[in-house]
All heavy atoms as an XYZ file, in Angstrom:
921
protein
N     -17.613     -4.468    -28.356
C     -16.292     -3.766    -28.530
C     -16.091     -2.673    -27.501
O     -17.029     -1.974    -27.175
C     -16.186     -3.181    -29.942
C     -16.163     -4.117    -31.098
S     -14.556     -4.468    -31.790
C     -13.869     -2.889    -32.120
N     -14.927     -2.617    -26.998
C     -14.605     -1.599    -26.018
C     -14.051     -0.343    -26.740
O     -13.354     -0.403    -27.725
C     -13.541     -2.109    -25.085
C     -14.039     -3.255    -24.248
O     -15.078     -3.167    -23.630
N     -13.283     -4.365    -24.221
N     -14.341      0.805    -26.113
C     -13.861      2.087    -26.670
C     -12.421      2.263    -26.184
O     -11.900      1.469    -25.404
C     -14.699      3.241    -26.154
O     -14.568      3.314    -24.761
C     -16.151      3.069    -26.527
N     -11.744      3.302    -26.674
C     -10.360      3.568    -26.293
C     -10.282      4.817    -25.372
O      -9.341      5.601    -25.478
C      -9.438      3.711    -27.534
C      -9.260      2.390    -28.242
C      -9.967      4.785    -28.476
N     -11.187      4.906    -24.462
C     -11.208      6.083    -23.577
C     -10.051      6.128    -22.585
O      -9.838      7.101    -21.891
C     -12.536      6.184    -22.788
C     -12.917      5.035    -21.984
C     -14.342      5.061    -21.493
O     -15.215      5.574    -22.267
O     -14.582      4.557    -20.426
N      -9.247      5.029    -22.548
C      -7.994      5.028    -21.765
C      -6.974      5.916    -22.341
O      -6.005      6.304    -21.611
C      -7.507      3.602    -21.582
C      -6.995      3.010    -22.849
N      -7.855      2.523    -23.788
C      -5.732      2.830    -23.323
C      -7.096      2.064    -24.816
N      -5.818      2.236    -24.555
N      -7.047      6.303    -23.603
C      -6.082      7.175    -24.180
C      -6.304      8.618    -23.755
O      -7.429      9.137    -23.838
C      -6.167      7.107    -25.717
C      -5.843      5.777    -26.392
C      -6.107      5.871    -27.905
C      -4.392      5.399    -26.114
N      -5.297      9.324    -23.287
C      -5.475     10.711    -22.872
C      -5.518     11.651    -24.068
O      -4.957     11.287    -25.155
C      -4.300     10.981    -22.031
C      -3.190     10.087    -22.565
C      -3.971      8.874    -23.024
N      -6.132     12.805    -23.936
C      -6.061     13.753    -24.983
C      -4.602     14.347    -24.980
O      -4.046     14.587    -23.896
C      -7.038     14.939    -24.774
O      -6.812     15.540    -23.505
C      -8.503     14.419    -24.841
N      -4.018     14.435    -26.150
C      -2.626     14.822    -26.255
C      -2.297     15.140    -27.698
O      -3.038     14.769    -28.632
C      -1.652     13.753    -25.712
N      -1.146     15.806    -27.918
C      -0.689     16.101    -29.250
C       0.798     15.790    -29.274
O       1.541     16.172    -28.438
C      -0.916     17.563    -29.623
O      -2.293     17.874    -29.559
C      -0.384     17.917    -30.982
N       1.219     15.124    -30.395
C       2.635     14.917    -30.669
C       2.784     15.202    -32.191
O       2.205     14.485    -33.019
C       3.135     13.545    -30.333
C       3.125     13.305    -28.850
C       4.541     13.306    -30.937
C       3.665     11.962    -28.406
N       3.518     16.234    -32.517
C       3.740     16.614    -33.902
C       2.465     16.824    -34.627
O       1.610     17.665    -34.206
N       2.202     16.058    -35.723
C       0.995     16.261    -36.528
C      -0.213     15.493    -36.022
O      -1.296     15.651    -36.501
C       1.319     15.794    -37.958
O       1.530     14.412    -37.968
N      -0.025     14.671    -35.006
C      -1.107     13.784    -34.485
C      -1.662     14.344    -33.153
O      -0.957     14.760    -32.276
C      -0.571     12.373    -34.276
N      -3.036     14.297    -33.077
C      -3.661     14.774    -31.907
C      -4.849     13.881    -31.508
O      -5.602     13.420    -32.371
C      -4.248     16.188    -32.144
C      -5.041     16.743    -30.983
C      -5.449     18.237    -31.228
N      -6.108     18.457    -32.458
C      -7.437     18.587    -32.660
N      -8.242     18.460    -31.628
N      -7.922     18.809    -33.831
N      -4.971     13.534    -30.230
C      -6.065     12.787    -29.710
C      -6.922     13.788    -29.029
O      -6.491     14.558    -28.150
C      -5.654     11.680    -28.739
C      -4.836     10.633    -29.509
C      -6.903     11.025    -28.079
C      -4.238      9.573    -28.571
N      -8.240     13.781    -29.335
C      -9.230     14.651    -28.672
C     -10.437     13.877    -28.328
O     -10.604     12.731    -28.820
C      -9.580     15.791    -29.666
C     -10.073     17.063    -28.914
O     -10.307     16.988    -27.707
O     -10.274     18.078    -29.608
N     -11.303     14.443    -27.523
C     -12.497     13.721    -27.090
C     -13.629     14.728    -27.013
O     -13.468     15.844    -26.554
C     -12.201     13.098    -25.743
C     -13.262     12.160    -25.233
C     -12.800     11.363    -23.999
N     -11.893     10.274    -24.360
C     -10.556     10.327    -24.105
N     -10.031     11.289    -23.417
N      -9.781      9.332    -24.473
N     -14.812     14.265    -27.408
C     -16.024     15.127    -27.220
C     -17.227     14.216    -27.045
O     -17.245     13.059    -27.515
C     -16.229     16.113    -28.379
C     -16.805     15.501    -29.660
C     -17.094     16.638    -30.640
N     -17.790     16.136    -31.769
C     -19.111     16.144    -31.907
N     -19.866     16.589    -30.953
N     -19.702     15.627    -32.985
N     -18.250     14.761    -26.427
C     -19.461     14.094    -26.243
C     -20.480     14.641    -27.213
O     -20.729     15.889    -27.208
C     -19.973     14.170    -24.789
O     -18.964     13.682    -23.922
C     -21.278     13.464    -24.580
N     -21.116     13.842    -28.050
C     -22.116     14.371    -29.001
C     -23.333     14.930    -28.230
O     -23.721     14.432    -27.199
C     -22.555     13.132    -29.767
C     -21.523     12.094    -29.522
C     -20.937     12.404    -28.232
N     -23.834     15.964    -28.803
C     -25.031     16.589    -28.211
C     -26.278     15.734    -28.578
O     -26.216     14.886    -29.425
C     -25.257     17.997    -28.814
O     -25.572     17.969    -30.177
N     -27.384     16.021    -27.910
C     -28.605     15.301    -28.199
C     -28.993     15.586    -29.641
O     -29.509     14.671    -30.331
C     -29.711     15.739    -27.219
C     -30.979     14.976    -27.380
C     -32.047     15.380    -26.353
O     -31.866     16.371    -25.622
N     -33.116     14.673    -26.316
N     -28.759     16.782    -30.144
C     -29.048     17.120    -31.491
C     -28.229     16.241    -32.481
O     -28.770     15.752    -33.488
C     -28.750     18.622    -31.769
C     -28.929     19.003    -33.224
C     -30.208     19.175    -33.767
C     -27.853     19.153    -34.061
C     -30.385     19.505    -35.109
C     -28.022     19.477    -35.380
C     -29.265     19.647    -35.913
N     -26.911     16.128    -32.190
C     -26.067     15.219    -33.016
C     -26.627     13.806    -33.130
O     -26.720     13.220    -34.197
C     -24.673     15.138    -32.442
C     -23.919     16.465    -32.546
O     -24.190     17.253    -33.427
O     -23.002     16.637    -31.707
N     -27.075     13.270    -31.958
C     -27.602     11.910    -31.916
C     -28.899     11.822    -32.731
O     -29.113     10.830    -33.489
C     -27.872     11.489    -30.490
S     -26.332     11.361    -29.492
N     -29.789     12.795    -32.623
C     -31.046     12.801    -33.366
C     -30.771     12.952    -34.880
O     -31.373     12.262    -35.690
C     -31.960     13.910    -32.868
C     -32.506     13.598    -31.460
S     -33.769     14.798    -30.826
C     -33.354     16.331    -31.528
N     -29.818     13.837    -35.262
C     -29.525     14.035    -36.677
C     -29.034     12.708    -37.265
O     -29.396     12.343    -38.380
C     -28.467     15.123    -36.826
C     -28.133     15.392    -38.264
C     -27.029     16.437    -38.408
N     -25.832     15.964    -37.805
C     -25.029     16.626    -37.001
N     -25.361     17.878    -36.642
N     -23.907     16.093    -36.505
N     -28.139     12.018    -36.534
C     -27.637     10.711    -37.086
C     -28.783      9.680    -37.193
O     -28.857      8.898    -38.154
C     -26.528     10.213    -36.184
C     -25.232     11.023    -36.276
C     -24.656     11.104    -37.720
O     -24.426     10.015    -38.266
O     -24.478     12.201    -38.195
N     -29.683      9.670    -36.262
C     -30.829      8.761    -36.217
C     -31.697      8.991    -37.487
O     -32.175      8.021    -38.062
C     -31.638      8.875    -34.972
N     -31.904     10.220    -37.884
C     -32.671     10.534    -39.024
C     -32.073      9.850    -40.281
O     -32.788      9.431    -41.194
C     -32.748     12.051    -39.263
C     -33.653     12.664    -38.170
C     -33.291     12.424    -40.656
C     -33.654     14.166    -38.145
N     -30.744      9.717    -40.324
C     -30.032      9.113    -41.456
C     -29.830      7.628    -41.274
O     -29.059      6.986    -41.965
C     -28.730      9.815    -41.713
C     -28.886     11.226    -42.086
N     -29.360     11.605    -43.355
C     -28.673     12.388    -41.380
C     -29.433     12.973    -43.329
N     -28.973     13.445    -42.209
N     -30.475      7.059    -40.240
C     -30.407      5.611    -39.995
C     -29.133      5.132    -39.289
O     -28.785      3.954    -39.344
N     -28.449      6.084    -38.686
C     -27.175      5.735    -37.962
C     -27.351      6.012    -36.500
O     -28.008      6.907    -36.088
C     -25.993      6.571    -38.523
C     -25.703      6.301    -39.977
C     -24.488      7.055    -40.446
N     -24.683      8.495    -40.435
C     -24.966      9.270    -41.499
N     -25.097      8.729    -42.629
N     -25.061     10.582    -41.346
N     -26.725      5.138    -35.719
C     -26.809      5.223    -34.262
C     -25.580      5.974    -33.756
O     -24.461      5.689    -34.158
C     -26.871      3.810    -33.681
C     -27.020      3.869    -32.174
C     -27.154      2.422    -31.596
N     -27.334      2.459    -30.196
C     -26.275      2.346    -29.354
N     -25.080      2.246    -29.814
N     -26.471      2.389    -28.035
N     -25.758      6.963    -32.910
C     -24.703      7.692    -32.266
C     -25.015      7.791    -30.765
O     -26.005      8.357    -30.367
C     -24.557      9.090    -32.861
C     -23.441      9.970    -32.318
C     -22.044      9.333    -32.568
C     -23.485     11.348    -32.928
N     -24.161      7.110    -29.993
C     -24.414      7.119    -28.522
C     -23.972      8.414    -27.936
O     -22.939      9.015    -28.309
C     -23.551      5.981    -27.887
O     -23.958      4.773    -28.426
N     -24.708      8.880    -26.941
C     -24.348     10.113    -26.277
C     -23.273      9.875    -25.193
O     -23.468     10.142    -23.997
C     -25.642     10.586    -25.633
C     -26.406      9.314    -25.388
C     -25.993      8.365    -26.449
N     -22.144      9.321    -25.600
C     -21.015      9.073    -24.691
C     -19.769      9.735    -25.286
O     -19.784     10.120    -26.481
C     -20.759      7.568    -24.654
C     -20.418      6.931    -26.003
C     -19.788      5.609    -25.907
N     -19.567      5.034    -27.228
C     -18.517      5.314    -28.008
N     -17.618      6.211    -27.582
N     -18.343      4.813    -29.188
N     -18.766      9.959    -24.533
C     -17.532     10.579    -25.040
C     -16.946      9.745    -26.215
O     -16.861      8.492    -26.107
C     -16.581     10.580    -23.835
C     -17.462     10.486    -22.633
C     -18.652      9.675    -23.069
N     -16.597     10.430    -27.279
C     -15.967      9.756    -28.432
C     -14.530     10.260    -28.534
O     -14.260     11.477    -28.506
C     -16.755     10.084    -29.725
C     -18.177      9.499    -29.645
C     -16.030      9.609    -30.931
C     -19.062      9.831    -30.790
N     -13.618      9.294    -28.656
C     -12.189      9.587    -28.805
C     -11.924      9.716    -30.342
O     -12.327      8.803    -31.052
C     -11.329      8.496    -28.142
O     -11.722      8.374    -26.781
C      -9.863      8.865    -28.201
N     -11.163     10.751    -30.688
C     -10.865     10.973    -32.108
C      -9.410     11.213    -32.335
O      -8.697     11.815    -31.479
C     -11.664     12.259    -32.600
C     -13.136     12.136    -32.443
S     -13.987     13.701    -32.644
C     -13.566     14.502    -31.138
N      -8.932     10.723    -33.433
C      -7.508     10.955    -33.847
C      -7.479     11.878    -35.066
O      -8.157     11.601    -36.071
C      -6.889      9.604    -34.231
C      -5.449      9.690    -34.807
C      -4.451     10.254    -33.774
C      -4.985      8.340    -35.355
N      -6.779     12.973    -34.946
C      -6.575     13.929    -36.009
C      -5.129     13.899    -36.425
O      -4.252     13.818    -35.613
C      -6.972     15.371    -35.508
C      -8.373     15.549    -35.215
C      -8.844     15.266    -33.926
C      -9.270     16.025    -36.136
C     -10.194     15.485    -33.570
C     -10.643     16.224    -35.822
C     -11.061     15.914    -34.544
N      -4.913     14.015    -37.733
C      -3.551     14.184    -38.272
C      -3.575     15.383    -39.198
O      -4.410     15.442    -40.088
C      -3.077     12.918    -39.043
C      -1.743     13.188    -39.648
C      -3.049     11.725    -38.102
N      -2.734     16.335    -38.909
C      -2.681     17.600    -39.613
C      -4.079     18.278    -39.614
O      -4.479     18.854    -40.591
C      -2.198     17.402    -41.055
C      -0.734     17.035    -41.061
O       0.082     17.506    -40.307
N      -0.375     16.104    -41.964
N      -4.801     18.124    -38.499
C      -6.119     18.777    -38.411
C      -7.268     17.975    -39.038
O      -8.427     18.410    -38.910
N      -6.978     16.879    -39.701
C      -7.974     16.106    -40.368
C      -8.346     14.877    -39.533
O      -7.448     14.116    -39.022
C      -7.541     15.590    -41.753
C      -7.246     16.772    -42.695
O      -8.058     17.623    -42.827
N      -6.088     16.780    -43.266
N      -9.652     14.606    -39.318
C     -10.109     13.447    -38.618
C      -9.715     12.179    -39.376
O     -10.101     11.958    -40.497
C     -11.586     13.488    -38.383
C     -12.245     12.313    -37.637
C     -11.695     12.240    -36.223
C     -13.756     12.446    -37.637
N      -8.945     11.311    -38.659
C      -8.507     10.078    -39.320
C      -9.396      8.921    -38.853
O      -9.686      7.990    -39.615
C      -7.072      9.769    -38.945
C      -6.084     10.806    -39.458
S      -6.210     11.185    -41.207
C      -5.542      9.681    -41.881
N      -9.739      8.884    -37.557
C     -10.615      7.823    -37.034
C     -11.142      8.204    -35.704
O     -10.668      9.202    -35.116
C      -9.893      6.475    -36.991
C      -8.924      6.341    -35.835
S      -8.439      4.623    -35.545
C      -9.949      3.826    -35.130
N     -12.119      7.433    -35.242
C     -12.662      7.641    -33.869
C     -13.085      6.305    -33.323
O     -13.013      5.282    -33.992
C     -13.905      8.575    -33.971
O     -15.006      7.903    -34.481
N     -13.530      6.329    -32.073
C     -14.116      5.127    -31.516
C     -15.606      5.297    -31.435
O     -16.296      4.772    -30.578
C     -13.509      4.719    -30.146
C     -13.792      5.695    -29.051
O     -14.384      6.772    -29.355
O     -13.483      5.398    -27.915
N     -16.183      5.962    -32.448
C     -17.628      6.126    -32.562
C     -18.295      4.797    -32.884
O     -17.642      3.814    -33.229
N     -19.612      4.820    -32.791
C     -20.356      3.585    -33.005
C     -20.128      2.930    -34.343
O     -20.015      1.693    -34.430
C     -21.870      3.882    -32.830
C     -22.197      4.281    -31.413
O     -21.460      3.926    -30.454
O     -23.230      4.964    -31.240
N     -20.010      3.725    -35.424
C     -19.758      3.132    -36.731
C     -18.417      2.382    -36.791
O     -18.316      1.293    -37.362
C     -19.783      4.180    -37.865
C     -21.247      4.631    -38.124
O     -22.188      3.959    -37.788
O     -21.338      5.756    -38.729
N     -17.355      2.999    -36.214
C     -16.023      2.321    -36.218
C     -16.047      1.072    -35.395
O     -15.496      0.047    -35.738
C     -14.965      3.293    -35.637
C     -14.733      4.532    -36.500
C     -13.517      4.382    -37.383
O     -12.958      3.277    -37.496
O     -13.155      5.409    -37.942
N     -16.712      1.151    -34.246
C     -16.839     -0.085    -33.387
C     -17.531     -1.206    -34.131
O     -17.128     -2.327    -34.126
C     -17.571      0.259    -32.076
C     -16.884      1.226    -31.156
C     -17.795      1.551    -29.988
C     -15.591      0.631    -30.603
N     -18.662     -0.857    -34.767
C     -19.440     -1.872    -35.474
C     -18.683     -2.382    -36.684
O     -18.680     -3.620    -36.869
C     -20.727     -1.193    -35.955
C     -21.890     -2.133    -36.259
C     -23.228     -1.418    -36.476
N     -23.258      0.003    -36.713
C     -23.501      0.963    -35.819
N     -23.695      0.640    -34.587
N     -23.501      2.186    -36.138
N     -17.952     -1.575    -37.404
C     -17.283     -2.093    -38.592
C     -16.057     -2.947    -38.307
O     -15.617     -3.731    -39.125
C     -16.847     -0.906    -39.529
O     -15.871     -0.132    -38.913
N     -15.537     -2.831    -37.072
C     -14.309     -3.665    -36.720
C     -14.695     -4.843    -35.824
O     -13.826     -5.695    -35.610
C     -13.329     -2.751    -35.938
C     -12.651     -1.802    -36.946
O     -11.935     -2.168    -37.797
N     -12.875     -0.534    -36.696
N     -15.928     -4.921    -35.404
C     -16.302     -5.943    -34.439
C     -16.094     -7.399    -34.961
O     -15.489     -8.234    -34.280
C     -17.743     -5.773    -34.034
N     -16.534     -7.684    -36.166
C     -16.440     -9.044    -36.668
C     -14.944     -9.487    -36.817
O     -14.593    -10.585    -36.438
C     -17.129     -9.190    -38.043
C     -17.107    -10.621    -38.551
C     -17.944    -10.806    -39.806
O     -18.628     -9.922    -40.257
O     -17.876    -11.984    -40.306
N     -14.119     -8.603    -37.255
C     -12.712     -8.924    -37.388
C     -12.149     -9.270    -35.975
O     -11.426    -10.266    -35.834
C     -11.846     -7.812    -37.990
C     -10.415     -8.008    -37.961
C      -9.814     -8.875    -38.847
C      -9.643     -7.439    -36.948
C      -8.453     -9.116    -38.786
C      -8.283     -7.710    -36.875
C      -7.674     -8.490    -37.793
N     -12.418     -8.425    -35.054
C     -11.922     -8.608    -33.681
C     -12.440     -9.947    -33.060
O     -11.673    -10.614    -32.350
C     -12.228     -7.421    -32.765
S     -11.317     -5.944    -33.209
N     -13.649    -10.311    -33.338
C     -14.200    -11.547    -32.812
C     -13.562    -12.744    -33.406
O     -13.228    -13.742    -32.795
C     -15.743    -11.548    -32.995
C     -16.416    -10.508    -32.149
C     -16.293    -12.974    -32.795
C     -17.885    -10.247    -32.517
N     -13.255    -12.729    -34.752
C     -12.779    -13.851    -35.511
C     -11.215    -13.991    -35.520
O     -10.713    -15.019    -35.893
C     -13.229    -13.835    -36.931
C     -14.761    -14.001    -37.039
C     -15.168    -13.913    -38.481
N     -16.628    -14.116    -38.579
C     -17.156    -14.982    -39.425
N     -16.428    -15.757    -40.156
N     -18.434    -15.121    -39.413
N     -10.543    -12.943    -35.150
C      -9.082    -12.928    -35.249
C      -8.475    -13.999    -34.334
O      -8.937    -14.231    -33.226
C      -8.503    -11.560    -34.852
N      -7.446    -14.649    -34.887
C      -6.695    -15.658    -34.116
C      -5.305    -15.861    -34.709
O      -5.073    -15.478    -35.875
C      -7.475    -16.978    -33.984
C      -7.610    -17.647    -35.317
O      -6.672    -18.236    -35.842
N      -8.813    -17.516    -35.932
N      -4.402    -16.441    -33.918
C      -3.058    -16.714    -34.402
C      -2.274    -15.408    -34.605
O      -2.319    -14.505    -33.766
N      -1.593    -15.312    -35.763
C      -0.752    -14.121    -36.061
C      -1.591    -13.165    -36.896
O      -2.233    -13.609    -37.876
C       0.522    -14.572    -36.766
C       1.374    -15.446    -35.906
C       2.646    -15.878    -36.601
N       3.537    -14.772    -36.921
C       4.416    -14.247    -36.033
N       4.507    -14.709    -34.855
N       5.243    -13.246    -36.441
N      -1.563    -11.921    -36.586
C      -2.385    -10.909    -37.254
C      -1.515     -9.749    -37.736
O      -0.608     -9.348    -37.088
C      -3.469    -10.372    -36.273
C      -4.263     -9.196    -36.895
C      -4.417    -11.443    -35.808
N      -1.812     -9.252    -38.949
C      -1.158     -8.075    -39.537
C      -2.216     -6.981    -39.625
O      -3.289     -7.160    -40.198
C      -0.628     -8.392    -40.916
C      -0.032     -7.217    -41.710
C       1.206     -6.680    -40.981
C       0.330     -7.633    -43.093
N      -1.896     -5.784    -39.084
C      -2.803     -4.659    -39.118
C      -2.118     -3.539    -39.876
O      -1.038     -3.135    -39.539
C      -3.228     -4.205    -37.693
C      -3.921     -5.326    -37.002
C      -4.085     -2.957    -37.804
C      -4.284     -5.000    -35.539
N      -2.841     -2.956    -40.863
C      -2.342     -1.802    -41.570
C      -2.883     -0.553    -40.911
O      -4.078     -0.261    -41.020
C      -2.754     -1.883    -43.085
N      -2.042      0.186    -40.242
C      -2.401      1.419    -39.579
C      -2.714      1.221    -38.115
O      -3.541      0.356    -37.745
N      -2.091      1.986    -37.249
C      -2.264      1.917    -35.772
C      -3.557      2.675    -35.412
O      -4.357      2.189    -34.563
C      -1.057      2.461    -35.061
C      -1.139      2.551    -33.556
C      -1.414      1.209    -32.923
C       0.171      3.168    -33.028
N      -3.733      3.868    -35.961
C      -4.869      4.706    -35.557
C      -4.864      4.895    -34.078
O      -3.863      5.148    -33.420
N      -6.047      4.690    -33.461
C      -6.196      4.823    -32.017
C      -5.921      3.490    -31.286
O      -6.072      3.386    -30.086
C      -7.640      5.275    -31.668
C      -8.000      6.702    -32.008
C      -9.491      6.913    -31.930
C      -7.281      7.676    -31.127
N      -5.569      2.467    -32.071
C      -5.347      1.128    -31.457
C      -6.647      0.429    -31.143
O      -6.697     -0.499    -30.317
N      -7.741      0.819    -31.781
C      -9.059      0.234    -31.476
C      -9.047     -1.276    -31.682
O      -9.567     -1.968    -30.851
C     -10.150      0.935    -32.368
C     -11.560      0.552    -32.133
C     -12.017      0.951    -30.810
C     -12.459      1.185    -33.189
N      -8.473     -1.746    -32.761
C      -8.434     -3.175    -32.993
C      -7.536     -3.838    -31.947
O      -7.896     -4.859    -31.425
C      -7.996     -3.450    -34.424
C      -9.071     -3.062    -35.445
C      -7.693     -4.938    -34.614
C      -8.702     -3.195    -36.851
N      -6.344     -3.267    -31.723
C      -5.430     -3.864    -30.712
C      -6.139     -3.994    -29.340
O      -5.961     -5.003    -28.676
C      -4.218     -2.991    -30.529
C      -3.213     -2.943    -31.728
C      -2.094     -1.999    -31.368
C      -2.691     -4.345    -31.984
N      -6.874     -3.014    -29.033
C      -7.578     -2.976    -27.699
C      -8.641     -4.040    -27.606
O      -9.071     -4.386    -26.476
C      -8.164     -1.597    -27.500
C      -8.726     -1.296    -26.182
N      -7.932     -1.385    -25.020
C      -9.951     -1.006    -25.707
C      -8.655     -1.084    -23.949
N      -9.896     -0.865    -24.343
N      -9.131     -4.529    -28.704
C     -10.258     -5.481    -28.710
C      -9.942     -6.891    -29.231
O     -10.847     -7.719    -29.401
C     -11.401     -4.885    -29.519
C     -12.075     -3.766    -28.752
O     -12.848     -3.964    -27.840
N     -11.742     -2.495    -29.118
N      -8.661     -7.184    -29.454
C      -8.333     -8.512    -29.913
C      -8.448     -9.598    -28.865
O      -8.087     -9.337    -27.723
C      -6.885     -8.529    -30.520
C      -6.677     -7.828    -31.815
C      -5.224     -7.765    -32.183
C      -7.481     -8.469    -32.959
N      -8.962    -10.741    -29.219
C      -9.106    -11.828    -28.267
C      -7.754    -12.457    -27.902
O      -6.758    -12.309    -28.583
C     -10.012    -12.805    -28.990
C      -9.720    -12.581    -30.415
C      -9.433    -11.158    -30.593
N      -7.772    -13.233    -26.848
C      -6.576    -13.908    -26.405
C      -6.116    -14.948    -27.446
O      -4.962    -15.383    -27.367
C      -6.806    -14.652    -25.054
C      -7.005    -13.638    -23.930
O      -6.566    -12.489    -24.055
O      -7.640    -14.027    -22.926
N      -6.995    -15.356    -28.333
C      -6.629    -16.334    -29.390
C      -5.580    -15.751    -30.349
O      -4.907    -16.458    -31.098
C      -7.864    -16.763    -30.202
N      -5.364    -14.442    -30.313
C      -4.315    -13.813    -31.139
C      -3.035    -13.876    -30.425
O      -2.863    -13.411    -29.332
C      -4.697    -12.322    -31.476
C      -3.520    -11.639    -32.164
C      -5.948    -12.228    -32.302
N      -2.074    -14.561    -31.091
C      -0.749    -14.824    -30.383
C       0.295    -13.756    -30.733
O       1.205    -13.542    -29.916
C      -0.228    -16.177    -30.782
O      -0.085    -16.221    -32.283
C      -1.115    -17.331    -30.342
N       0.172    -13.097    -31.851
C       1.114    -12.046    -32.240
C       0.467    -11.085    -33.198
O      -0.317    -11.486    -34.070
C       2.354    -12.702    -32.897
C       3.419    -11.649    -33.226
N       3.506    -11.023    -34.400
C       4.404    -11.188    -32.414
C       4.565    -10.196    -34.374
N       5.126    -10.260    -33.206
N       0.761     -9.832    -33.000
C       0.214     -8.774    -33.881
C       1.353     -7.926    -34.403
O       2.166     -7.436    -33.623
C      -0.750     -7.814    -33.130
C      -1.361     -6.804    -34.079
C      -1.828     -8.616    -32.413
N       1.403     -7.748    -35.700
C       2.308     -6.800    -36.334
C       1.466     -5.618    -36.888
O       0.561     -5.864    -37.655
C       3.148     -7.431    -37.527
O       3.844     -8.552    -36.993
C       4.051     -6.438    -38.138
N       1.796     -4.413    -36.451
C       1.089     -3.252    -36.915
C       2.071     -2.442    -37.775
O       3.184     -2.142    -37.376
C       0.632     -2.341    -35.743
C      -0.061     -1.108    -36.243
C      -0.212     -3.120    -34.763
N       1.603     -2.121    -38.989
C       2.402     -1.278    -39.899
C       1.796      0.132    -39.879
O       0.647      0.309    -40.267
C       2.404     -1.875    -41.315
C       3.208     -0.984    -42.293
C       2.943     -3.288    -41.311
N       2.523      1.083    -39.389
C       2.042      2.491    -39.294
C       3.137      3.358    -39.883
O       4.302      3.312    -39.449
C       1.820      2.859    -37.860
C       1.449      4.336    -37.664
C       0.241      4.806    -38.487
O      -0.866      4.295    -38.295
O       0.459      5.709    -39.357
N       2.775      4.194    -40.869
C       3.791      5.043    -41.546
C       4.024      6.386    -40.870
O       5.057      7.030    -41.138
C       3.394      5.228    -42.995
C       2.152      6.098    -43.228
C       1.869      6.293    -44.712
C       0.686      7.171    -44.926
N       0.384      7.328    -46.363
N       3.124      6.817    -39.990
C       3.256      8.116    -39.367
C       3.971      7.986    -37.998
O       3.366      7.490    -37.051
C       1.910      8.767    -39.215
C       1.958     10.182    -38.760
O       2.745     10.554    -37.856
N       1.166     11.066    -39.349
N       5.202      8.443    -37.885
C       5.922      8.330    -36.615
C       5.208      9.126    -35.494
O       5.359      8.737    -34.287
C       7.280      8.923    -36.920
C       7.163      9.716    -38.144
C       5.947      9.146    -38.928
N       4.486     10.157    -35.792
C       3.808     10.899    -34.749
C       2.678     10.028    -34.089
O       2.432     10.080    -32.891
C       3.209     12.212    -35.233
C       4.268     13.181    -35.648
O       5.432     13.094    -35.115
O       3.998     14.082    -36.490
N       1.942      9.260    -34.936
C       0.930      8.366    -34.403
C       1.565      7.258    -33.552
O       1.082      6.930    -32.486
C       0.098      7.769    -35.564
C      -0.735      8.868    -36.236
C      -0.827      6.663    -35.031
C      -1.488      8.369    -37.453
N       2.693      6.765    -34.028
C       3.427      5.766    -33.253
C       3.751      6.311    -31.883
O       3.607      5.666    -30.841
C       4.627      5.211    -34.015
C       4.214      4.468    -35.266
C       5.462      4.278    -33.107
C       5.324      4.139    -36.225
N       4.358      7.497    -31.859
C       4.778      8.133    -30.570
C       3.581      8.438    -29.653
O       3.720      8.328    -28.482
C       5.536      9.387    -30.878
O       6.717      9.116    -31.571
N       2.435      8.869    -30.270
C       1.314      9.273    -29.500
C       0.512      8.075    -28.943
O       0.078      8.082    -27.782
C       0.399     10.180    -30.372
C      -0.861     10.772    -29.754
C      -0.465     11.743    -28.629
C      -1.664     11.496    -30.819
N       0.312      7.064    -29.791
C      -0.616      5.950    -29.444
C       0.168      4.714    -29.069
O      -0.257      3.995    -28.128
C      -1.556      5.661    -30.587
C      -2.490      4.511    -30.253
C      -2.369      6.925    -30.926
N       1.261      4.446    -29.711
C       2.030      3.166    -29.476
C       2.338      2.864    -28.047
O       2.162      1.675    -27.632
N       2.773      3.781    -27.193
C       3.133      3.494    -25.832
C       1.994      2.836    -25.045
O       2.219      2.182    -24.016
C       3.533      4.795    -25.252
C       4.027      5.612    -26.394
C       3.113      5.162    -27.554
N       0.739      3.010    -25.426
C      -0.394      2.482    -24.686
C      -0.682      1.000    -25.055
O      -1.577      0.387    -24.503
C      -1.610      3.309    -24.874
C      -1.386      4.747    -24.311
C      -0.951      5.773    -25.166
C      -1.473      4.970    -22.984
C      -0.661      7.005    -24.644
C      -1.215      6.223    -22.410
C      -0.816      7.225    -23.276
O      -0.534      8.450    -22.735
N       0.060      0.485    -26.023
C      -0.161     -0.877    -26.465
C       1.127     -1.728    -26.424
O       1.353     -2.592    -27.265
C      -0.762     -0.887    -27.864
C      -2.133     -0.220    -27.863
C      -2.308      1.086    -28.285
C      -3.208     -0.908    -27.378
C      -3.532      1.662    -28.258
C      -4.450     -0.334    -27.340
C      -4.590      0.963    -27.723
O      -5.850      1.585    -27.687
N       1.979     -1.445    -25.444
C       3.246     -2.225    -25.312
C       2.856     -3.609    -24.745
O       2.195     -3.700    -23.727
C       4.226     -1.480    -24.450
C       4.679     -0.201    -25.135
C       5.419     -2.404    -24.109
C       5.535      0.706    -24.277
N       3.253     -4.615    -25.472
C       2.990     -5.993    -25.079
C       3.922     -6.917    -25.734
O       4.442     -6.637    -26.837
C       1.532     -6.299    -25.459
O       1.292     -7.657    -25.406
N       4.147     -8.096    -25.189
C       5.011     -9.113    -25.810
C       4.454     -9.598    -27.097
O       5.173    -10.096    -28.010
C       5.201    -10.278    -24.865
C       6.082     -9.913    -23.644
O       6.777     -8.949    -23.717
O       5.980    -10.644    -22.691
N       3.154     -9.527    -27.275
C       2.502    -10.026    -28.516
C       2.298     -8.970    -29.539
O       1.792     -9.273    -30.634
C       1.236    -10.781    -28.207
C       0.051     -9.896    -27.759
C      -1.207    -10.750    -27.515
N      -2.346     -9.887    -27.328
C      -3.550    -10.233    -27.528
N      -3.866    -11.387    -28.044
N      -4.541     -9.376    -27.326
N       2.626     -7.699    -29.266
C       2.371     -6.592    -30.255
C       3.698     -5.995    -30.691
O       4.567     -5.622    -29.884
C       1.491     -5.491    -29.571
C       0.137     -6.053    -29.233
C       1.365     -4.303    -30.520
C      -0.735     -5.062    -28.451
N       3.830     -5.889    -32.012
C       5.018     -5.267    -32.630
C       4.500     -4.159    -33.561
O       3.760     -4.336    -34.463
C       5.742     -6.328    -33.479
C       6.863     -5.838    -34.265
C       7.499     -6.889    -35.167
O       7.026     -8.063    -35.100
O       8.382     -6.611    -35.933
N       4.942     -2.915    -33.252
C       4.559     -1.779    -34.027
C       5.758     -1.245    -34.821
O       6.773     -1.015    -34.227
C       3.966     -0.633    -33.166
C       2.775     -1.180    -32.423
C       3.610      0.574    -34.064
C       2.152     -0.219    -31.400
């Protein structure tokens, strides 16, 4: 799965995209708990100051199977960072994304304009 590092850090209304690189300590702390955290920049989406999602290793891993198997017409609940959109195979002919937050649509949506994507 590919990360969404093409998204710039920005804020529109209640939605903000930020990026940070975990420290070596962060990576070791996660390893103690059996989780992998790569020491690479992680893109995060905040809404009203609350972390909604990221392109961290856990998010990539949890969405990988869906992205690999998706085909035909797809419905996605929530745009988030567009992580799933960014990783859909060519076998997907049309995607409808339902997103209730207009700030997320304004912040992230323009990076996924395509004939096969409807937000």
